[in-house]
C-alpha positions as CSV (number, residue, x, y, z in Angstrom):
1,M,136.3,139.3,97.2
2,K,136.5,135.6,97.2
3,A,135.9,135.5,101.0
4,Y,132.9,137.8,100.6
5,R,131.5,135.6,97.9
6,M,132.0,132.4,100.0
7,V,130.3,134.0,102.9
8,A,127.4,135.1,100.7
9,L,127.1,131.7,99.1
10,T,127.1,130.1,102.6
11,V,124.4,132.4,103.8
12,L,122.4,131.7,100.7
13,A,122.8,127.9,101.2
14,L,121.6,128.2,104.8
15,I,118.6,130.1,103.7
16,I,117.7,127.6,101.0
17,L,118.3,124.8,103.5
18,T,116.0,126.4,106.0
19,I,113.3,127.0,103.5
20,T,113.6,123.4,102.3
21,V,113.3,122.1,105.9
22,L,110.3,124.3,106.6
23,T,108.6,123.1,103.4
24,I,109.0,119.5,104.5
25,N,107.8,120.3,108.0
26,G,104.8,122.5,107.1
27,N,105.7,125.6,109.1
28,A,108.5,127.1,111.1
29,T,107.3,126.1,114.6
30,A,106.4,122.5,113.8
31,Q,109.6,121.1,115.3
32,S,113.4,121.6,115.5
33,K,115.2,120.9,112.3
34,L,117.1,117.9,113.3
35,D,114.5,116.0,115.3
36,P,113.7,112.6,113.7
37,L,110.0,112.5,112.7
38,P,107.7,109.5,112.0
39,S,106.5,109.9,108.4
40,M,104.3,108.3,105.8
41,V,106.2,107.6,102.6
42,A,105.2,106.7,99.0
43,V,107.2,104.3,96.9
44,T,105.8,104.9,93.4
45,F,106.3,102.8,90.2
46,V,107.8,105.0,87.4
47,D,109.7,102.7,85.1
48,G,109.3,99.0,84.3
49,Q,113.0,98.7,83.5
50,G,112.2,96.7,80.3
51,T,109.8,94.2,82.0
52,G,106.7,95.7,80.4
53,A,105.0,96.0,83.8
54,A,102.3,98.6,84.3
55,N,102.3,98.9,88.1
56,A,104.3,98.2,91.2
57,V,103.0,94.7,91.9
58,D,103.4,93.5,88.3
59,Y,106.9,95.0,88.2
60,V,108.1,93.2,91.4
61,K,106.6,89.9,90.2
62,A,108.3,90.3,86.9
63,L,111.6,90.8,88.6
64,V,111.0,87.7,90.7
65,D,110.3,85.8,87.5
66,Q,113.6,87.1,86.0
67,Y,115.5,86.2,89.1
68,R,114.1,82.7,89.1
69,T,114.9,82.1,85.4
70,G,118.3,83.7,85.5
71,E,117.2,86.5,83.1
72,L,117.9,89.3,85.5
73,S,120.6,91.6,84.4
74,A,123.8,91.3,86.5
75,D,123.8,95.1,86.8
76,F,120.4,95.2,88.4
77,Q,120.2,94.9,92.1
78,F,117.4,92.6,93.2
79,P,116.4,92.2,95.9
80,L,117.1,95.6,97.4
81,E,120.5,95.7,99.1
82,N,120.4,94.5,102.7
83,T,122.0,97.5,104.4
84,Y,121.1,100.4,106.6
85,G,121.1,104.2,106.6
86,D,119.1,107.2,107.5
87,T,117.1,107.1,104.2
88,V,114.1,105.4,102.5
89,R,115.4,103.3,99.7
90,A,113.6,101.3,97.0
91,L,114.4,99.3,93.9
92,D,115.4,101.0,90.7
93,G,112.1,101.8,88.8
94,F,110.5,103.4,91.9
95,N,110.8,106.9,93.3
96,T,110.2,107.7,96.9
97,S,108.5,110.7,98.5
98,V,107.5,111.8,102.0
99,V,103.8,112.3,102.0
100,V,103.5,113.8,105.5
101,S,105.4,113.8,108.8
102,W,104.5,114.2,112.5
103,L,103.1,117.6,113.4
104,D,102.7,118.7,109.7
105,P,99.5,120.8,109.3
106,L,96.7,118.9,107.6
107,T,94.7,122.0,106.5
108,E,95.5,125.5,105.3
109,D,95.2,126.7,108.9
110,E,98.8,126.5,110.3
111,S,98.0,127.5,113.8
112,A,99.1,125.1,116.6
113,E,95.5,124.2,117.4
114,A,94.6,123.2,113.9
115,P,94.6,119.5,112.9
116,R,98.1,118.1,112.5
117,F,99.5,114.7,111.5
118,G,100.0,112.5,114.6
119,A,102.8,110.6,116.2
120,N,104.2,107.1,115.5
121,N,102.1,106.1,112.5
122,D,101.1,102.5,111.8
123,Y,98.1,101.2,109.8
124,I,97.3,102.7,106.4
125,A,94.0,102.3,104.6
126,Y,93.6,103.6,101.0
127,F,90.2,104.7,99.6
128,G,90.6,105.6,96.0
129,E,88.2,108.4,95.0
130,G,85.1,106.9,93.4
131,W,85.3,103.6,95.2
132,E,81.7,103.7,96.3
133,E,80.5,102.9,92.8
134,A,82.2,99.4,93.1
135,G,80.7,98.8,96.5
136,T,84.0,98.0,98.2
137,P,87.1,100.2,98.9
138,Y,89.5,97.3,98.1
139,F,91.5,98.2,94.9
140,Q,88.7,100.4,93.6
141,G,88.5,104.1,92.6
142,S,91.4,106.4,91.6
143,G,95.1,105.5,91.8
144,D,96.0,109.2,91.7
145,A,93.8,110.7,94.4
146,A,92.4,109.1,97.6
147,W,91.3,109.5,101.1
148,V,93.6,107.6,103.5
149,W,93.4,106.6,107.1
150,V,96.6,106.4,109.2
151,N,96.8,105.1,112.8
152,H,98.9,106.9,115.5
153,E,100.1,104.5,118.1
154,Y,102.3,106.2,120.7
155,I,105.1,108.7,121.4
156,S,108.6,107.2,121.8
157,N,110.8,107.7,124.8
158,A,110.0,109.4,128.2
159,Q,107.3,112.0,128.8
160,P,108.0,114.9,131.3
161,T,107.2,114.5,135.0
162,A,107.3,116.9,137.9
163,E,110.9,116.1,138.4
164,T,112.2,114.9,135.0
165,G,112.3,116.4,131.6
166,P,111.2,114.8,128.3
167,T,113.4,112.8,126.0
168,G,113.4,111.7,122.4
169,Q,110.0,112.3,120.6
170,H,108.6,113.7,123.8
171,L,111.2,116.4,123.7
172,T,110.1,117.1,120.1
173,L,106.6,117.6,121.3
174,A,107.8,119.8,124.2
175,K,109.7,122.0,121.8
176,F,106.6,122.4,119.6
177,L,104.5,123.4,122.7
178,N,107.1,125.8,124.0
179,E,107.6,127.5,120.6
180,N,103.9,128.0,120.2
181,G,103.5,129.5,123.7
182,L,101.4,126.6,125.0
183,I,103.7,125.7,128.0
184,T,106.0,127.9,130.0
185,A,108.6,125.2,130.7
186,A,111.7,125.1,128.5
187,P,111.6,121.9,126.5
188,D,114.5,120.3,128.4
189,E,113.4,121.7,131.8
190,Q,113.8,119.1,134.6
191,V,111.1,120.6,136.9
192,W,107.6,120.8,135.4
193,S,104.6,122.5,137.0
194,E,101.2,120.8,137.3
195,A,99.7,123.3,134.8
196,D,102.3,122.5,132.2
197,L,102.0,118.7,132.8
198,A,98.2,119.0,132.4
199,T,98.6,120.9,129.1
200,Y,101.2,118.4,128.0
201,T,98.9,115.4,128.7
202,N,96.1,117.0,126.6
203,W,98.5,117.5,123.7
204,Y,100.0,114.0,124.2
205,Q,96.4,112.6,123.7
206,K,96.0,114.7,120.6
207,Q,99.0,112.9,119.0
208,L,97.3,109.5,119.3
209,G,94.4,108.0,117.4
210,G,94.1,108.4,113.6
211,T,94.3,110.8,110.7
212,W,91.7,111.0,107.8
213,M,93.2,113.0,104.9
214,R,93.0,113.4,101.2
215,I,96.3,112.8,99.2
216,V,97.0,113.4,95.6
217,K,99.8,112.3,93.2
218,D,101.6,114.9,91.1
219,P,101.4,113.6,87.5
220,E,104.7,115.2,86.5
221,T,106.9,114.1,89.5
222,N,104.9,111.0,90.6
223,T,105.2,112.2,94.2
224,W,102.4,112.3,96.7
225,S,101.3,115.1,99.1
226,V,98.4,116.0,101.4
227,D,95.6,118.1,99.9
228,R,95.4,120.7,102.6
229,T,92.3,122.3,101.0
230,A,90.3,119.1,101.8
231,D,88.2,118.5,105.0
232,N,91.0,116.5,106.7
233,M,90.3,115.4,110.2
234,R,92.0,114.0,113.3
235,Y,90.4,111.5,115.6
236,D,92.3,111.3,118.9
237,A,92.5,110.2,122.6
238,T,90.7,113.3,123.9
239,S,87.0,113.5,124.5
240,D,86.7,115.4,121.2
241,T,86.4,111.8,119.8
242,L,83.6,109.6,121.2
243,A,82.7,106.0,120.6
244,A,79.9,103.7,121.8
245,V,81.0,100.4,123.3
246,V,78.7,97.8,121.8
247,G,78.2,94.3,123.3
248,Y,80.1,95.0,126.5
249,E,79.2,96.8,129.7
250,V,82.0,99.1,130.8
251,S,82.9,99.2,134.5
252,A,81.8,102.7,135.2
253,P,80.0,105.6,133.4
254,A,82.4,107.8,131.5
255,T,82.9,111.6,131.5
256,D,84.5,113.9,129.0
257,D,87.7,115.8,129.6
258,A,85.8,118.6,131.4
259,G,84.2,116.1,133.8
260,Q,80.8,116.2,132.2
261,S,78.8,112.9,132.0
262,L,78.7,111.1,128.7
263,P,75.7,109.0,127.5
264,E,75.5,105.4,128.7
265,G,78.0,103.2,127.1
266,V,79.8,106.1,125.3
267,V,83.5,106.5,126.1
268,P,86.1,109.2,125.3
269,G,88.9,108.8,122.8
270,I,90.7,106.1,120.9
271,M,94.4,105.4,121.5
272,A,97.3,102.9,121.3
273,D,96.0,102.3,117.7
274,C,98.4,99.9,116.1
275,S,97.3,98.1,112.9
276,G,93.7,97.6,111.8
277,G,91.5,96.6,108.9
278,T,89.2,98.2,106.3
279,S,85.7,96.8,106.2
280,P,84.1,95.9,102.9
281,W,81.4,98.5,103.5
282,G,83.9,101.3,103.9
283,T,84.7,101.9,107.6
284,I,88.0,101.6,109.5
285,F,88.6,99.1,112.2
286,T,91.5,100.5,114.2
287,A,93.1,98.2,116.9
288,E,93.7,99.6,120.3
289,E,96.8,97.5,121.3
290,N,98.9,98.7,124.2
291,S,96.3,100.7,126.1
292,Q,97.7,99.2,129.3
293,D,100.6,101.7,129.0
294,Y,98.1,104.6,129.4
295,Y,95.8,103.5,132.1
296,G,97.1,100.1,133.3
297,D,96.5,96.5,132.3
298,A,93.0,95.2,133.2
299,E,94.5,91.7,133.3
300,T,96.8,92.4,136.2
301,C,97.3,88.6,136.9
302,W,100.3,88.1,134.6
303,T,103.9,89.4,134.4
304,S,105.5,90.3,131.1
305,S,107.1,86.8,131.2
306,N,103.6,85.1,131.5
307,A,104.0,84.2,135.2
308,F,100.8,84.1,137.2
309,I,100.6,86.8,139.9
310,P,98.9,85.7,143.1
311,E,96.6,88.1,144.9
312,A,96.1,90.2,141.8
313,G,92.4,89.4,141.4
314,C,92.6,86.0,139.6
315,D,93.3,83.6,142.5
316,A,91.6,80.2,142.6
317,G,88.7,79.8,145.0
318,D,86.7,82.8,144.0
319,F,85.5,84.6,140.9
320,I,88.0,86.8,139.0
321,S,87.9,90.4,140.1
322,L,89.8,92.7,137.7
323,T,91.2,96.1,138.7
324,L,89.6,98.5,136.3
325,E,90.3,101.9,137.9
326,P,93.2,103.8,136.3
327,S,96.7,103.1,137.5
328,E,98.5,106.0,139.1
329,D,101.8,104.7,137.5
330,S,100.4,104.8,133.9
331,E,101.1,107.4,131.3
332,F,97.8,109.2,131.7
333,G,96.6,107.9,135.1
334,S,99.4,109.9,136.8
335,S,98.5,113.2,135.0
336,P,97.1,116.2,136.9
337,A,95.0,117.0,133.8
338,P,91.2,117.1,134.6
339,G,89.5,114.1,133.1
340,A,92.8,112.4,132.2
341,A,92.2,109.4,134.5
342,R,89.9,106.9,132.9
343,Q,88.8,103.3,133.4
344,R,91.1,100.7,132.0
345,D,88.3,98.9,130.1
346,Y,87.3,102.0,128.0
347,Y,90.2,100.8,125.8
348,G,91.6,97.7,124.3
349,F,89.0,97.2,121.6
350,L,88.7,96.9,117.9
351,T,87.2,100.3,117.2
352,E,85.1,101.0,114.1
353,I,85.6,104.5,112.8
354,D,83.1,106.0,110.4
355,P,85.7,108.1,108.5
356,G,84.7,111.6,107.6
357,V,81.8,111.6,110.2
358,G,82.2,114.1,113.0
359,T,84.6,113.0,115.7
360,A,81.9,113.2,118.4
361,D,79.3,111.2,116.5
362,Y,79.1,107.9,118.2
363,Y,77.3,104.8,116.8
364,E,73.6,104.1,117.4
365,S,72.5,100.8,115.8
366,A,69.9,100.7,113.1
367,A,68.5,97.6,114.9
368,D,67.7,99.9,117.9
369,G,66.2,102.7,115.9
370,G,69.5,104.6,115.3
371,D,70.9,105.8,112.0
372,G,73.7,103.3,112.0
373,V,76.3,106.1,111.6
374,G,79.3,107.0,113.8
375,H,82.0,105.3,115.8
376,R,81.9,102.3,118.0
377,K,84.1,99.9,120.0
378,M,83.5,96.2,119.3
379,G,83.0,95.1,122.9
380,S,81.3,91.9,121.6
381,F,84.7,90.8,120.2
382,G,86.3,91.2,123.6
383,R,89.3,93.0,125.1
384,V,92.9,92.0,124.3
385,R,96.0,93.7,123.0
386,W,94.5,93.8,119.5
387,E,96.9,94.3,116.6
388,N,94.6,94.1,113.6
389,V,91.4,92.7,112.1
390,T,90.5,91.2,108.7
391,F,87.3,90.3,107.0
392,V,86.2,87.2,105.0
393,T,85.3,88.2,101.4
394,D,84.9,86.5,98.0
395,E,87.6,86.8,95.3
396,N,86.2,90.2,94.4
397,F,86.7,91.5,97.9
398,Q,82.9,91.6,98.5
399,L,80.9,90.2,101.4
400,I,79.5,86.8,100.6
401,D,75.8,86.7,100.0
402,G,73.9,84.5,102.5
403,Q,76.8,84.0,104.9
404,P,77.4,85.7,108.3
405,I,80.1,88.3,108.5
406,V,83.4,86.7,109.6
407,M,86.2,88.8,111.2
408,Y,89.6,87.5,112.4
409,G,91.7,89.4,114.9
410,A,95.2,89.0,116.3
411,N,96.3,89.5,119.9
412,D,99.8,90.9,119.9
413,R,101.5,89.7,123.0
414,R,103.8,86.9,123.9
415,G,101.4,84.0,124.3
416,G,98.6,85.9,122.4
417,R,96.1,84.1,120.3
418,M,94.1,84.5,117.1
419,W,90.3,85.1,117.3
420,K,87.3,84.8,115.1
421,F,84.0,86.6,115.3
422,V,80.9,85.3,113.4
423,S,77.8,87.5,113.2
424,A,74.6,85.9,114.4
425,E,72.8,86.8,111.2
426,P,73.9,86.5,107.6
427,Y,74.6,89.3,105.1
428,T,72.4,89.5,102.0
429,V,73.0,91.5,98.9
430,G,71.2,94.8,98.9
431,M,71.6,95.6,102.6
432,T,72.3,99.2,103.4
433,T,75.5,100.1,105.3
434,P,73.6,100.7,108.6
435,E,71.9,97.3,108.1
436,I,75.3,95.6,107.5
437,R,76.9,97.3,110.5
438,A,74.0,96.2,112.7
439,L,74.9,92.6,111.9
440,L,78.0,93.0,114.1
441,D,75.9,93.9,117.2
442,D,75.6,90.2,118.0
443,G,77.8,87.2,117.3
444,T,80.0,84.4,118.6
445,V,83.6,84.6,119.5
446,Y,86.1,81.8,118.9
447,V,89.8,81.4,119.7
448,A,92.3,79.4,117.6
449,H,93.8,76.4,119.3
450,L,96.9,75.1,117.4
451,A,96.8,71.6,118.7
452,G,100.2,69.9,118.6
453,L,102.2,73.1,118.6
454,D,105.4,72.7,120.6
455,A,105.2,74.8,123.8
456,N,109.0,75.3,123.8
457,T,109.1,77.0,120.4
458,G,105.7,78.0,119.3
459,F,106.5,77.4,115.6
460,T,107.3,73.6,115.4
461,I,105.4,70.4,115.7
462,G,107.4,67.5,117.1
463,G,110.5,69.6,116.7
464,E,110.0,70.3,113.0
465,V,108.6,73.4,111.2
466,P,105.3,72.3,109.7
467,T,104.9,72.4,106.0
468,E,101.7,72.0,103.9
469,S,102.4,68.3,103.6
470,T,103.0,67.9,107.3
471,A,100.5,70.5,108.5
472,G,99.2,70.8,112.0
473,H,95.5,70.5,112.9
474,G,93.7,73.3,114.8
475,Q,90.3,74.1,116.2
476,W,88.1,77.2,116.6
477,L,86.8,77.0,120.1
478,E,83.9,79.2,121.4
479,I,84.9,81.3,124.4
480,S,81.9,81.9,126.5
481,L,80.1,80.5,129.6
482,E,77.7,78.6,127.3
483,S,80.5,77.0,125.2
484,E,80.1,73.3,124.8
485,D,83.5,72.8,123.2
486,I,85.8,70.6,125.2
487,A,88.5,72.5,127.0
488,P,92.0,71.8,125.6
489,N,93.3,71.0,129.1
490,A,90.3,68.8,130.0
491,A,92.3,65.6,129.8
492,A,95.1,66.9,132.0
493,L,92.9,68.5,134.6
494,G,89.7,66.4,134.5
495,D,88.2,63.4,132.9
496,G,88.5,64.8,129.4
497,T,84.8,65.8,129.0
498,E,84.8,69.2,130.7
499,T,83.6,72.0,128.4
500,I,85.0,75.4,128.1
501,G,81.9,76.9,129.6
502,E,82.3,74.6,132.7
503,A,86.0,75.3,133.0
504,L,85.6,79.1,132.8
505,Q,83.0,79.0,135.6
506,D,85.0,76.6,137.8
507,V,86.7,78.7,140.4
508,E,89.5,76.1,140.8
509,W,90.1,75.1,137.2
510,N,93.8,75.4,136.2
511,N,94.4,77.1,139.6
512,I,92.8,80.3,138.3
513,G,89.6,81.9,139.5
514,G,86.3,81.5,137.8
515,F,84.4,83.9,135.5
516,E,81.0,84.9,136.8
517,T,79.6,86.5,133.7
518,D,80.3,86.6,129.9
519,N,81.0,90.3,130.4
520,D,83.9,89.2,132.6
521,V,85.1,86.8,129.9
522,L,85.0,89.6,127.3
523,S,87.0,91.9,129.6
524,A,89.9,89.4,130.0
525,H,90.2,87.2,126.9
526,F,93.9,86.4,127.5
527,T,93.1,85.1,131.0
528,A,90.1,83.1,129.7
529,A,92.1,81.4,126.9
530,T,94.9,80.6,129.3
531,K,92.6,79.2,131.9
532,V,91.2,76.6,129.5
533,G,94.6,75.7,128.0
534,V,94.5,77.3,124.5
535,K,98.0,77.0,122.9
536,E,100.1,80.1,123.3
537,T,101.6,81.6,120.1
538,N,104.6,83.9,119.3
539,R,103.0,87.4,119.1
540,P,100.6,87.3,116.2
541,E,101.0,90.9,115.0
542,D,98.9,90.7,111.9
543,L,96.7,88.4,110.0
544,E,95.1,88.9,106.6
545,W,92.4,87.0,104.7
546,N,93.5,86.2,101.1
547,P,90.5,85.5,99.0
548,A,92.5,85.3,95.8
549,D,95.4,83.2,97.1
550,L,97.6,81.8,94.4
551,S,97.0,78.3,95.6
552,G,93.4,78.6,94.4
553,T,92.0,78.3,98.0
554,P,91.2,81.2,100.2
555,R,93.6,81.3,103.2
556,L,94.4,83.3,106.3
557,Y,98.0,84.5,106.7
558,V,99.4,85.2,110.2
559,A,102.7,87.0,111.0
560,F,104.3,85.9,114.3
561,T,106.9,88.5,115.1
562,N,109.0,86.7,117.8
563,H,109.1,85.3,121.3
564,G,111.9,85.1,123.9
565,R,110.2,84.7,127.2
566,P,108.7,81.8,129.2
567,N,105.2,80.3,128.7
568,A,102.2,80.5,131.0
569,L,101.3,76.9,130.2
570,D,103.0,73.5,129.6
571,D,102.3,71.3,126.6
572,D,99.1,70.0,128.3
573,G,97.7,73.4,128.9
574,V,98.4,73.4,132.6
575,M,99.6,76.6,134.2
576,Y,103.0,76.5,135.8
577,D,103.0,77.0,139.6
578,P,103.9,80.7,140.1
579,E,106.6,79.7,142.6
580,L,108.2,77.4,140.1
581,H,107.6,79.4,136.9
582,D,111.1,80.8,136.6
583,T,112.7,77.3,136.8
584,E,110.2,75.1,135.1
585,S,108.7,77.2,132.3
586,V,110.6,76.8,129.1
587,V,111.8,80.1,127.5
588,R,110.6,80.2,123.9
589,E,113.5,80.7,121.6
590,D,112.0,82.4,118.6
591,P,114.0,85.6,118.0
592,L,113.3,85.6,114.2
593,G,109.6,85.1,113.7
594,S,107.6,83.5,111.0
595,I,104.6,83.7,108.7
596,F,102.0,80.9,109.0
597,I,99.0,79.9,106.8
598,L,95.7,78.9,108.4
599,E,93.4,77.1,106.0
600,E,89.8,76.6,107.1
601,A,88.4,73.0,106.8
602,D,85.6,74.6,104.9
603,P,87.3,77.6,103.1
604,A,84.1,78.4,101.2
605,N,82.2,79.0,104.4
606,P,84.5,80.0,107.2
607,A,81.5,80.9,109.4
608,E,80.7,77.2,109.7
609,S,84.2,75.9,109.8
610,T,85.3,74.8,113.3
611,E,88.7,73.2,112.3
612,F,91.7,74.3,110.2
613,S,95.1,73.2,109.1
614,Y,98.2,75.3,109.8
615,W,101.8,75.4,108.5
616,A,104.7,77.8,108.0
617,A,104.9,79.8,104.8
618,W,108.2,81.6,105.8
619,T,110.5,81.7,108.7
620,G,113.0,84.5,109.6
621,T,116.7,84.1,109.2
622,E,119.7,85.7,110.9
623,G,122.4,87.4,108.8
624,V,123.1,90.1,106.3
625,G,122.7,88.1,103.1
626,P,120.4,89.2,100.3
627,F,117.5,87.1,101.6
628,D,118.0,87.4,105.3
629,A,115.2,89.1,107.2
630,A,113.6,88.7,110.6
631,N,110.5,89.8,112.7
632,P,107.6,90.0,110.2
633,D,104.9,92.4,111.3
634,N,102.2,93.9,109.1
635,L,101.0,91.9,106.2
636,M,99.5,93.1,102.9
637,I,97.5,91.2,100.3
638,D,97.5,92.6,96.7
639,A,94.5,92.4,94.3
640,D,96.0,89.4,92.6
641,G,96.5,87.4,95.8
642,G,100.2,88.2,96.3
643,V,101.6,88.4,99.8
644,W,103.7,91.2,101.2
645,F,105.0,92.1,104.7
646,G,106.9,94.7,106.6
647,T,109.4,94.0,109.4
648,D,109.8,95.3,113.0
649,G,113.1,94.4,114.7
650,N,115.2,93.2,111.8
651,F,117.6,96.1,112.5
652,G,118.0,95.0,116.1
653,R,118.4,91.4,115.2
654,N,120.4,91.6,111.9
655,G,121.8,95.1,111.9
656,T,120.1,96.0,108.7
657,A,117.1,98.2,108.0
658,D,113.5,97.1,108.4
659,G,111.6,97.2,105.2
660,V,108.8,95.9,102.9
661,Y,109.1,92.5,101.3
662,Y,107.3,90.5,98.6
663,L,106.8,86.8,99.6
664,D,106.7,84.5,96.5
665,M,103.8,82.2,97.2
666,N,103.2,81.2,93.6
667,P,103.2,77.3,93.9
668,N,104.3,76.7,90.3
669,D,106.2,78.4,87.5
670,A,106.3,77.4,83.8
671,S,108.6,74.5,84.5
672,G,106.6,73.0,87.4
673,A,107.7,73.4,91.0
674,N,108.7,77.0,91.9
675,P,112.3,77.2,93.2
676,T,111.7,80.5,94.8
677,F,108.5,79.5,96.6
678,G,108.5,80.9,100.1
679,V,111.4,83.3,99.4
680,A,111.0,86.9,100.5
681,F,112.3,89.7,98.2
682,R,113.2,93.1,99.7
683,V,111.5,95.9,97.8
684,A,111.9,99.0,100.0
685,A,113.6,99.9,103.3
686,G,113.4,102.7,105.8
687,P,115.8,104.5,108.1
688,S,117.7,102.0,110.1
689,D,116.2,102.6,113.5
690,S,112.6,102.5,112.4
691,E,109.8,100.1,111.9
692,A,108.2,99.7,108.4
693,T,104.5,99.7,109.3
694,G,101.2,99.6,107.6
695,P,102.1,98.8,104.0
696,A,99.2,99.6,101.6
697,L,98.7,99.8,97.9
698,S,97.0,102.5,95.8
699,A,93.9,101.3,94.0
700,D,95.8,100.8,90.7
701,M,98.7,99.1,92.6
702,G,101.0,101.8,91.3
703,T,102.2,103.0,94.7
704,I,103.3,101.2,97.8
705,F,102.7,103.3,100.9
706,F,104.4,102.5,104.2
707,N,105.1,104.4,107.5
708,V,108.5,105.2,108.9
709,Q,107.7,104.6,112.6
710,H,109.9,105.7,115.5
711,P,113.0,106.8,113.6
712,G,115.8,107.4,116.2
713,E,113.9,105.8,119.0
714,A,116.8,103.6,120.3
715,V,119.4,106.3,120.4
716,E,121.1,104.5,123.3
717,D,122.2,101.9,120.6
718,G,124.3,104.6,119.0
719,I,122.3,105.0,115.8
720,A,120.9,108.5,115.7
721,S,118.4,109.7,113.1
722,T,117.3,113.0,111.7
723,W,114.8,111.5,109.2
724,P,113.2,113.1,107.2
725,Q,115.1,116.3,107.6
726,V,117.4,117.8,105.0
727,R,120.9,117.9,106.5
């Protein structure tokens, strides 16, 4: 009898476990039960723990105040313990919930072909319902119901080939396709047919791009979930999604996945979408970062260690000639799928998505007689490995009347730079959304030159980390053939008077070929900036404009994740001889990363500001102490000017989980100088082998959302994950 009862209870437990897992996943064929799945999570404020706080932001700031003054209870753990595990953890006073995971259905239709949440999720944008009445989506509308945008960047591990089977997340996708009868190959099959590979490529493309979905908070449990009755949508890398490239002429006319011609300047799909930015007028700017993985790098003249590659199209003595046809060695360029091979310069842009508008509705400017609706790629800002974008606003997060629109963007690569776009015409109150969007059709592009920055570190000046009192001085330099700004390496390579425009056109300058047209400059911004000697930086992964900064002055915050490879340029901006690069170029030793502040010389009018000051707000540390953290990535600015960030690589560096942090940038407390100024307090953490991406706040600042990206990716390190499965 006891044995029978034990067997019955065991069977019942297995049934309950299975039902629970299927509830989390959405349906039975979504994926195998123990596969780790990228997920969006909500960390929701539920209890002020005696602080009197009314939301998540006020609660964390109250805890910081108590920590600083010694009033924090000895029994209360703050900051969050610096450990790791296969869970999402947060401070007492918060609850955590999984909002949605990869391959979950987004609508009531649970068929395989229906919209599903995509792969490795990054940027999150929150639009509280009713935000339109306030005229800006920033911290407006409902805190309990919203439309959100989430980026989908890539799939981890190895895709299948004709002779090798998939691994990691690609194996998860293969299981899904096999279980739904979409491929004939067994998931771990080592020999794949062309037909299955073509099908796989199409579904691979479907996992990239972005999700637009409605989410709601349960008032009883304070947990969040997807409203599957809403008109939720997926924008992806197939030709189901179309965008017009504005301000740049692509190298060849595009076709859709069936081989049919697309209208001039219109290209298929968005992909490699890392971080991004929300415009003050209510569109999404999603950043196409590592598109070189899918079709090949257009700037083929550089190794991953920033060494110049001779005979790759950039040699001195002639104009630069980039290779823009798809590489057969790339993820999609090698696919047998019809229409899979596309030009390299269809991607690598800041792409403006008009959320909720049909995926195939591409942008036509109101200035040219169009309706100003739909999706576009900002060719006028140029092609780099874009990580994100941010917009200058006033303290109410509104565009500034009478001033041009100013956008800042970060180029996430070792040696990447920060960029600024200034619209040719100003914004005026009362403009319609199509009129505002038309302002971005034309503008000027500048690159940040951090003069004085040590080439051997990328975060010091004269061997010391700069502070506000010892700040460095930088310049915004126009990058175009018409630029009259002096090239940073003019003194080293000429008589000191050569302009950037002259240097770019000079086919011998810095031993790099010349640029024949501004379209060529836009196609290869990294090469252009390197040619004229702009200071390299340590992977600027994110930057955010803070109009309500606690200093009282609007500032730009930049997260530099790390560096650990050689430079392309010496301290004078001169390129190392390719034959001597390995022995002469200094390896930048910055494994921990930092967060810097850039303050415009004219912070009230960044469009006119050509100079800035810069200094470090926070630098990473190595260790497992309560305040040790490394490799800052995405930044978040709250409605009160507070600064937050997520990490990417802390687990690999320090052996503890990546997470979300509050950075105390309050310059003063009640007694004067703030002793915790510049200290980062851990608030939440994810599964150990995952990146904490895209932190975002609900409109009422009651919930912190972040993404658990690539759990279990580095299984070779011995840390397996089954997140978010019930085990």
